[in-house]
RODO-2510 file (C-alpha; in nm, 4 decimals, decimal comma):
residues 409
     n   res          X          Y          Z
     1     m     7,2378    -2,2836    -7,7764
     2     n     7,1160    -1,9701    -7,9605
     3     f     6,8129    -2,0211    -8,1612
     4     l     6,7563    -1,8286    -8,5137
     5     t     6,4238    -1,9457    -8,5315
     6     n     6,1287    -1,9853    -8,3539
     7     l     6,1151    -2,3038    -8,0966
     8     d     5,7509    -2,5055    -8,0874
     9     l     5,7453    -2,6930    -7,8480
    10     n     5,4591    -2,8675    -7,9726
    11     k     5,1874    -2,8245    -7,6640
    12     n     5,5064    -2,9783    -7,4529
    13     q     5,5499    -2,8316    -7,1222
    14     l     5,8400    -2,6572    -7,0258
    15     l     6,0106    -2,7580    -6,7202
    16     n     6,2393    -2,6068    -6,4959
    17     g     6,2817    -2,3164    -6,7066
    18     t     6,4080    -1,9818    -6,5850
    19     i     6,2578    -1,6005    -6,7621
    20     h     6,5873    -1,3803    -6,8489
    21     n     6,7218    -1,2277    -6,5034
    22     v     6,8319    -0,8998    -6,5685
    23     a     6,8950    -0,5927    -6,2322
    24     t     6,7288    -0,3571    -6,4427
    25     d     6,4953    -0,3155    -6,7622
    26     p     6,7067    -0,3694    -7,0975
    27     a     6,7898     0,0261    -7,2044
    28     g     6,6562     0,1247    -7,5680
    29     t     6,3519     0,0532    -7,7695
    30     a     6,4854    -0,2554    -7,9857
    31     h     6,3145    -0,5266    -7,8242
    32     q     6,0166    -0,7754    -7,9404
    33     v     5,6766    -0,6885    -7,8217
    34     g     5,5664    -0,9420    -7,5855
    35     q     5,9422    -1,0078    -7,5108
    36     i     5,9700    -1,1322    -7,1269
    37     i     6,2149    -1,0485    -6,8660
    38     y     6,2402    -1,0989    -6,4992
    39     n     6,3464    -0,7850    -6,2990
    40     t     6,5387    -0,9119    -5,9946
    41     a     6,5669    -0,5269    -5,8053
    42     d     6,1800    -0,4993    -5,8739
    43     l     6,0751    -0,8542    -5,8248
    44     k     5,8335    -0,8570    -6,1251
    45     i     5,7859    -1,0182    -6,4787
    46     k     5,8075    -0,7503    -6,6992
    47     t     5,6977    -0,7814    -7,1239
    48     w     5,7702    -0,5084    -7,3650
    49     n     5,4578    -0,3528    -7,4900
    50     g     5,6156    -0,1968    -7,8048
    51     t     5,6989     0,1690    -7,5846
    52     s     5,8516     0,0150    -7,2545
    53     w     5,8728    -0,2584    -6,9730
    54     e     5,5318    -0,3251    -6,8247
    55     g     5,4879    -0,4997    -6,4851
    56     a     5,1979    -0,7302    -6,4364
    57     a     5,0685    -0,4992    -6,1686
    58     d     5,1664    -0,1970    -6,3881
    59     g     4,8978     0,0176    -6,6343
    60     t     4,5559     0,0953    -6,6369
    61     m     4,2267    -0,1620    -6,6723
    62     s     3,9739    -0,0500    -6,8438
    63     s     3,7096    -0,2935    -6,7466
    64     f     3,6869    -0,5978    -6,4958
    65     t     3,3685    -0,8014    -6,3437
    66     l     3,2975    -0,7822    -5,9553
    67     a     3,2242    -1,1789    -5,8543
    68     a     2,9794    -1,2279    -5,5793
    69     d     2,9267    -1,5381    -5,3242
    70     s     2,5665    -1,4712    -5,4223
    71     g     2,3384    -1,2759    -5,6820
    72     t     2,4386    -1,0848    -5,9963
    73     s     2,7793    -1,0333    -6,0710
    74     s     2,8697    -0,6794    -6,2057
    75     s     3,0857    -0,5899    -6,4888
    76     i     3,2455    -0,2169    -6,4709
    77     a     3,3591    -0,0601    -6,7790
    78     d     3,5557     0,2695    -6,8026
    79     g     3,3515     0,5514    -6,6954
    80     n     3,1461     0,3993    -6,5085
    81     t     3,0673     0,4479    -6,1553
    82     v     3,1107     0,1853    -5,8552
    83     t     2,8580     0,1902    -5,5902
    84     i     2,9587    -0,0690    -5,2563
    85     s     2,6766    -0,1602    -5,0614
    86     i     2,8202    -0,3544    -4,7467
    87     d     2,4887    -0,4614    -4,5129
    88     d     2,5120    -0,6016    -4,1663
    89     v     2,8732    -0,5608    -4,1557
    90     t     3,0263    -0,4384    -3,7995
    91     n     3,3439    -0,2657    -3,8667
    92     a     3,4011    -0,2054    -4,2715
    93     e     3,7167     0,0010    -4,4174
    94     l     3,7717     0,1148    -4,7291
    95     e     4,0989     0,2364    -4,7802
    96     n     4,2171     0,4902    -5,0388
    97     d     4,4907     0,7714    -5,0840
    98     s     4,1986     0,9520    -5,1976
    99     i     3,8361     0,8551    -5,1205
   100     t     3,5177     1,1382    -5,1805
   101     l     3,1617     1,0298    -5,0758
   102     t     2,8756     1,2225    -5,2875
   103     n     2,6659     1,4405    -5,0386
   104     v     2,3159     1,2887    -5,0975
   105     d     2,0414     1,2886    -4,8534
   106     g     2,2760     1,5049    -4,5656
   107     h     2,5739     1,2739    -4,6304
   108     l     2,9014     1,4542    -4,6370
   109     a     3,1477     1,4925    -4,9177
   110     f     3,5027     1,3952    -4,7882
   111     a     3,8226     1,4066    -5,0234
   112     n     4,1757     1,2815    -4,9309
   113     s     3,9975     1,0973    -4,6238
   114     g     4,2544     0,8121    -4,5856
   115     v     4,0208     0,5353    -4,4307
   116     v     3,6663     0,5762    -4,4067
   117     a     3,4073     0,3792    -4,1733
   118     l     3,1124     0,3104    -4,4295
   119     g     2,7926     0,0848    -4,2552
   120     g     2,4769     0,0450    -4,4415
   121     s     2,4635     0,1819    -4,8147
   122     i     2,7347     0,4367    -4,7646
   123     a     2,5931     0,5890    -4,4660
   124     i     2,8225     0,8157    -4,2847
   125     e     2,8931     0,8144    -3,8954
   126     t     2,9506     1,1623    -3,8027
   127     s     2,9749     1,1306    -3,4449
   128     g     3,2564     1,3737    -3,3339
   129     l     3,2531     1,5486    -3,6780
   130     v     3,1751     1,9252    -3,6815
   131     d     2,8301     2,0011    -3,8585
   132     t     2,9024     2,3611    -4,0545
   133     t     2,5404     2,3635    -4,1151
   134     t     2,3458     2,3259    -3,8222
   135     a     2,3255     2,3137    -3,4582
   136     q     2,5552     2,0698    -3,2426
   137     t     2,6862     1,9769    -2,9141
   138     i     3,0553     1,8740    -2,9139
   139     a     3,1653     1,6795    -2,5831
   140     g     3,5080     1,7075    -2,4694
   141     v     3,8377     1,9492    -2,4812
   142     k     3,9255     2,0516    -2,8220
   143     t     4,2228     2,2901    -2,8783
   144     f     4,2643     2,5090    -3,1554
   145     s     4,6264     2,5763    -3,2456
   146     d     4,5229     2,8648    -3,4759
   147     n     4,3157     3,1528    -3,4800
   148     a     3,9654     3,1135    -3,3968
   149     i     3,6904     3,3788    -3,5501
   150     f     3,3287     3,3753    -3,4448
   151     n     3,0938     3,5728    -3,6374
   152     g     2,8491     3,5434    -3,3994
   153     d     2,7827     3,5617    -3,0445
   154     l     2,9962     3,3614    -2,8073
   155     t     2,8503     3,2387    -2,4772
   156     v     3,0564     3,0841    -2,2075
   157     n     2,8591     2,8866    -1,9724
   158     g     3,1260     2,7704    -1,7511
   159     t     3,2137     2,8685    -1,4189
   160     t     3,5551     2,9742    -1,5324
   161     t     3,6781     3,1759    -1,7869
   162     t     4,0937     3,1735    -1,8441
   163     l     4,2578     3,4133    -2,0571
   164     d     4,6118     3,2934    -2,1201
   165     t     4,7150     3,6401    -2,3359
   166     t     4,9809     3,8680    -2,3706
   167     n     4,7238     4,1712    -2,3593
   168     l     4,3307     4,2049    -2,4064
   169     l     4,2105     4,4573    -2,6534
   170     v     3,8403     4,5233    -2,5990
   171     q     3,6546     4,7169    -2,8523
   172     d     3,3212     4,7250    -2,6242
   173     a     3,2646     5,0941    -2,4651
   174     l     3,1107     4,9032    -2,1158
   175     i     3,2022     4,5911    -1,9572
   176     v     2,9370     4,4206    -1,7186
   177     v     3,0290     4,2226    -1,4128
   178     a     2,8181     4,0378    -1,1504
   179     k     2,5777     4,0469    -1,4258
   180     e     2,2117     3,9195    -1,3394
   181     q     2,2535     3,9655    -0,9844
   182     t     1,9212     3,9899    -0,7991
   183     t     2,0239     4,2065    -0,4915
   184     g     2,3845     4,3428    -0,4162
   185     v     2,5215     4,1275    -0,2430
   186     l     2,8978     4,0599    -0,4227
   187     d     3,1652     4,2613    -0,3880
   188     a     3,2722     4,3121    -0,7807
   189     g     3,5688     4,4632    -0,9897
   190     i     3,9289     4,3867    -1,1264
   191     v     4,1608     4,1893    -0,9027
   192     i     4,5740     4,2553    -1,0156
   193     e     4,7684     3,9562    -0,8922
   194     r     5,1129     4,0750    -0,8437
   195     g     5,3023     3,7169    -0,8049
   196     s     5,4513     3,6697    -0,4262
   197     d     5,3452     4,0410    -0,3502
   198     s     4,9618     4,1029    -0,1971
   199     s     4,7062     4,1260    -0,5188
   200     q     4,5291     4,4693    -0,5321
   201     a     4,1570     4,5313    -0,6672
   202     m     3,9807     4,7918    -0,7711
   203     l     3,6390     4,6650    -0,6578
   204     w     3,2589     4,7974    -0,5005
   205     d     3,2743     4,6806    -0,1308
   206     e     2,9304     4,6095    -0,0468
   207     s     2,9954     4,5835     0,2916
   208     s     3,0784     4,9317     0,2807
   209     n     2,8700     5,0495    -0,0181
   210     t     3,2026     5,2451    -0,1428
   211     f     3,4521     5,1847    -0,4169
   212     a     3,7418     5,0796    -0,3254
   213     f     4,1351     5,0481    -0,4072
   214     a     4,2732     4,8192    -0,1606
   215     d     4,5376     4,5433    -0,1059
   216     v     4,3437     4,1703    -0,1009
   217     g     4,6020     3,9571    -0,0266
   218     t     4,6055     3,6124    -0,1636
   219     e     4,2840     3,7149    -0,3254
   220     d     4,2771     3,5440    -0,6855
   221     g     3,9625     3,6175    -0,8215
   222     s     3,7451     3,3285    -0,6745
   223     t     3,6064     3,4547    -0,4123
   224     s     3,2144     3,4747    -0,4985
   225     g     3,0783     3,6977    -0,1780
   226     n     3,3056     3,9048     0,0346
   227     v     3,6399     3,9975    -0,0834
   228     t     3,8693     4,0330     0,2371
   229     i     4,0294     4,3630     0,2301
   230     s     4,3864     4,3524     0,3770
   231     s     4,4267     4,7473     0,3870
   232     y     4,3355     5,0328     0,1461
   233     a     4,5970     5,1279    -0,1172
   234     k     4,7292     5,4272    -0,2147
   235     l     4,5780     5,6767    -0,5060
   236     k     4,7608     5,9024    -0,6792
   237     t     4,5544     6,1447    -0,9194
   238     g     4,5254     6,5202    -1,0325
   239     d     4,2914     6,7383    -0,9305
   240     l     3,9417     6,5685    -0,7439
   241     t     3,6788     6,6773    -0,7346
   242     v     3,4384     6,5428    -0,4043
   243     d     3,0403     6,5976    -0,4630
   244     g     2,9358     6,5675    -0,1129
   245     n     3,1156     6,4543     0,2220
   246     a     3,4967     6,3956     0,2340
   247     t     3,6573     6,2020     0,5352
   248     i     4,0028     6,1830     0,5779
   249     s     4,1290     5,9658     0,8366
   250     t     4,5169     6,0669     0,8135
   251     i     4,7059     6,3535     0,6613
   252     a     5,0937     6,3015     0,6754
   253     a     5,3425     6,5839     0,7759
   254     n     5,4718     6,7663     0,4735
   255     t     5,7798     7,0146     0,4741
   256     n     5,5947     7,2204     0,2288
   257     p     5,2112     7,1872     0,2282
   258     t     4,9903     7,3807     0,0764
   259     v     4,5789     7,2484     0,2039
   260     v     4,2996     7,4577    -0,0027
   261     l     3,9340     7,3995     0,1785
   262     t     3,6859     7,5411    -0,0548
   263     e     3,3788     7,3319     0,0367
   264     t     3,0393     7,5568    -0,0538
   265     s     2,7703     7,3476     0,1149
   266     g     2,8327     7,0205     0,2605
   267     t     3,1015     6,9891     0,5140
   268     i     3,4551     6,8404     0,5247
   269     e     3,5209     6,6103     0,8540
   270     k     3,8653     6,5130     0,9571
   271     s     3,9447     6,3052     1,2389
   272     t     4,3119     6,3682     1,3395
   273     i     4,5113     6,6373     1,1494
   274     a     4,7527     6,6772     1,4155
   275     e     5,0033     6,5713     1,1446
   276     l     4,9747     6,8453     0,9425
   277     l     4,9305     7,1035     1,2141
   278     d     5,2789     6,9545     1,3718
   279     g     5,5461     7,1973     1,1832
   280     n     5,3455     7,3016     0,8787
   281     a     5,0495     7,6065     0,8167
   282     v     4,7582     7,6142     0,6264
   283     e     4,8481     7,8048     0,3623
   284     s     4,4966     7,8937     0,1718
   285     i     4,1713     7,8494     0,3495
   286     s     3,9399     8,0009     0,0453
   287     a     3,9180     8,3129    -0,1847
   288     s     3,6436     8,4913     0,0408
   289     g     3,8239     8,4373     0,3173
   290     t     3,5874     8,2196     0,4902
   291     a     3,6763     7,8685     0,5596
   292     p     3,3832     7,6433     0,5709
   293     l     3,4771     7,4772     0,9338
   294     n     3,5349     7,5205     1,2788
   295     l     3,8506     7,3877     1,4542
   296     s     3,8699     7,1944     1,8388
   297     v     4,1752     7,1192     1,9229
   298     d     4,2225     6,8434     2,2022
   299     s     4,4716     7,0108     2,3888
   300     s     4,6058     6,6471     2,5429
   301     t     4,6291     6,4730     2,1908
   302     g     4,6789     6,7024     1,9077
   303     s     4,3504     6,5748     1,7608
   304     v     4,1292     6,8764     1,5697
   305     a     3,7973     6,8297     1,4696
   306     l     3,6723     7,0077     1,1203
   307     t     3,3011     7,1065     1,1541
   308     g     3,0216     7,3510     1,0432
   309     s     3,2319     7,7078     0,9318
   310     v     3,5060     7,9712     1,0796
   311     d     3,5623     8,3011     0,9753
   312     v     3,9142     8,4202     0,9084
   313     a     3,9925     8,6486     1,1799
   314     t     4,0343     9,0601     1,0817
   315     a     4,3201     9,2181     1,2491
   316     a     4,1669     9,3553     1,5279
   317     q     4,0467     9,0369     1,6266
   318     a     4,3388     8,9162     1,5883
   319     v     4,5270     9,1860     1,8322
   320     s     4,2891     9,1569     2,0979
   321     g     4,2802     8,7748     2,0907
   322     a     3,9059     8,7345     2,2610
   323     q     3,7367     8,5415     1,9820
   324     t     3,7122     8,1905     2,0277
   325     d     3,5854     8,0856     1,7076
   326     v     3,7616     8,2780     1,4089
   327     l     4,1091     8,1340     1,2396
   328     l     4,4278     8,3248     1,2459
   329     t     4,6068     8,3154     0,9173
   330     p     4,9804     8,4806     0,8101
   331     a     4,7702     8,7960     0,7490
   332     s     4,6079     8,8229     1,0714
   333     l     4,9178     8,7167     1,3052
   334     r     5,0977     9,0043     1,0947
   335     a     4,8059     9,2578     1,2488
   336     t     4,9563     9,1308     1,6279
   337     e     5,3098     9,3044     1,5286
   338     q     5,4988     9,5806     1,3955
   339     v     5,8441     9,7189     1,2762
   340     s     5,9424    10,1146     1,2823
   341     l     6,2195    10,2934     1,2078
   342     i     6,3700    10,5820     1,4086
   343     s     6,6580    10,7971     1,2372
   344     g     6,8905    11,0247     1,4773
   345     d     6,8501    11,4220     1,3564
   346     d     7,1088    11,5459     1,6288
   347     t     6,7445    11,7439     1,7682
   348     e     6,4882    11,5082     1,8818
   349     t     6,5270    11,2670     2,1549
   350     s     6,1692    11,1082     2,2059
   351     f     6,0058    10,9611     1,9441
   352     d     5,6374    10,8617     1,9101
   353     i     5,5525    10,5723     1,7283
   354     v     5,1594    10,4677     1,6477
   355     h     5,0862    10,1362     1,6330
   356     n     4,7164    10,1104     1,6500
   357     m     4,6778     9,7788     1,8176
   358     n     4,4281     9,9012     2,0812
   359     t     4,6282     9,7634     2,3521
   360     r     4,8659     9,8872     2,5607
   361     n     4,9767     9,5107     2,6423
   362     v     5,3183     9,5448     2,4066
   363     i     5,6069     9,4278     2,4131
   364     v     5,9069     9,7075     2,2819
   365     q     6,2951     9,6557     2,1555
   366     l     6,5137     9,8534     1,9861
   367     f     6,8932     9,7505     1,8189
   368     n     7,1104     9,9970     1,6386
   369     n     7,1113     9,9424     1,2749
   370     t     7,4742     9,9375     1,2019
   371     s     7,6022     9,7470     1,5180
   372     f     7,2165     9,5434     1,5588
   373     e     7,3111     9,5727     1,9434
   374     a     7,0011     9,5887     2,1413
   375     i     6,9059     9,9957     2,2845
   376     i     6,7982    10,0176     2,6230
   377     t     6,5807    10,3110     2,6176
   378     d     6,2701    10,4604     2,8269
   379     v     5,9419    10,3434     2,6263
   380     t     5,5874    10,4815     2,7417
   381     r     5,2434    10,3432     2,6776
   382     t     5,1465    10,6372     2,5804
   383     t     4,8214    10,5284     2,4395
   384     v     4,6518    10,1973     2,3199
   385     d     4,7746    10,2649     1,9614
   386     k     5,0615    10,4495     2,0348
   387     i     5,4383    10,4698     2,2320
   388     t     5,6774    10,7039     2,2874
   389     v     6,0604    10,6059     2,3201
   390     d     6,2994    10,8593     2,4877
   391     f     6,6650    10,8204     2,4390
   392     g     6,7511    11,1176     2,7279
   393     f     6,9903    11,2500     2,4066
   394     a     6,9563    11,3606     2,0500
   395     p     7,0784    11,0489     1,8391
   396     p     7,3526    11,1896     1,5987
   397     t     7,2375    11,2056     1,2295
   398     g     7,2681    10,9172     1,0074
   399     t     7,2099    10,6844     1,3334
   400     n     6,9068    10,4523     1,2512
   401     y     6,7392    10,2405     1,4860
   402     t     6,4666     9,9680     1,4303
   403     v     6,2037     9,9331     1,6596
   404     l     5,9970     9,6120     1,7389
   405     i     5,6351     9,6101     1,9167
   406     k     5,4847     9,2837     1,9448
   407     s     5,0995     9,2738     2,1141
   408     i     5,0373     9,0182     2,4127
   409     a     4,6707     8,9694     2,4054
***
């Protein structure tokens, strides 16, 4: 039935009536203010307010009244401040998408905090929160997922500090380890872990009062006291200056060694240099020609003790072989031998050769410079410094012979 005028029920009830059901709000604006519909999708009763369909829970409330079980009710108008006071409530929660608690009398302000627990009259339970202005002790493990910047000093009072970083960059010029020890009782330094291989360390060894580069086995840096040294590590360096005594346990043999000893004030001690002397030669002793050591050789073991100082042998000392406290060099050894040349002239049958070795204990050998065959001649040790070679005939012109002379001390 289509009513074309208002229907007056004269204050009688409308029984079993149904409001106009729609799946979507009617479109357009040609509706009557106060017209009612029921949106079956939103499950809301809506009225037309002249511009839009408004549900019962939509819109803005400009004022309302808070009733109380006891006391005085409060009327709230738009623009007023709402103060909530909850006394003697064990667990009270105020839930909102955005809540701001004003900072009054030391209270903190929060925004978008979700659920905030209140006690008393807006008292905030701050345990577990970070106080950004005063000193505070915070318990429990804390993880920072991003960078952390400390503008003041950082003091770590724990037992172990673990840094799981790729590279550690330190701007400090000096690093102090084993700080605040009353006496020197702890080995201290840097341990390098190498996985399944032995750890290596650069440390101060208290038991021997020395710095050591060493293999320290399974040492992981947890030792407090004496670090066990399995063996000493190799060290490769450039020039090495020793201000004091140098003790060398072994020197490995080298196919082409150059050993320079130039200590001027202290001593150079060597427990054994049999490897060095085995097929090798000392090429340089010192610029002055005097070596700062004495050599004592054990003929049964090959061990050589180096102490004090020793002179480099002169040519005369090398030839005489009488000195026991001088050191032979290639130059001094050359004084014990000589190479001379005899050239035939079809006239001379004998030739004098001066060697200045101050001894008749010389070995003489001749060979032909063309065929390199050994030549047997009469040799007379004329004086301690000269020999005479007699062929018994005059060697022809153009025939040359080499004479080898070697002194035997």
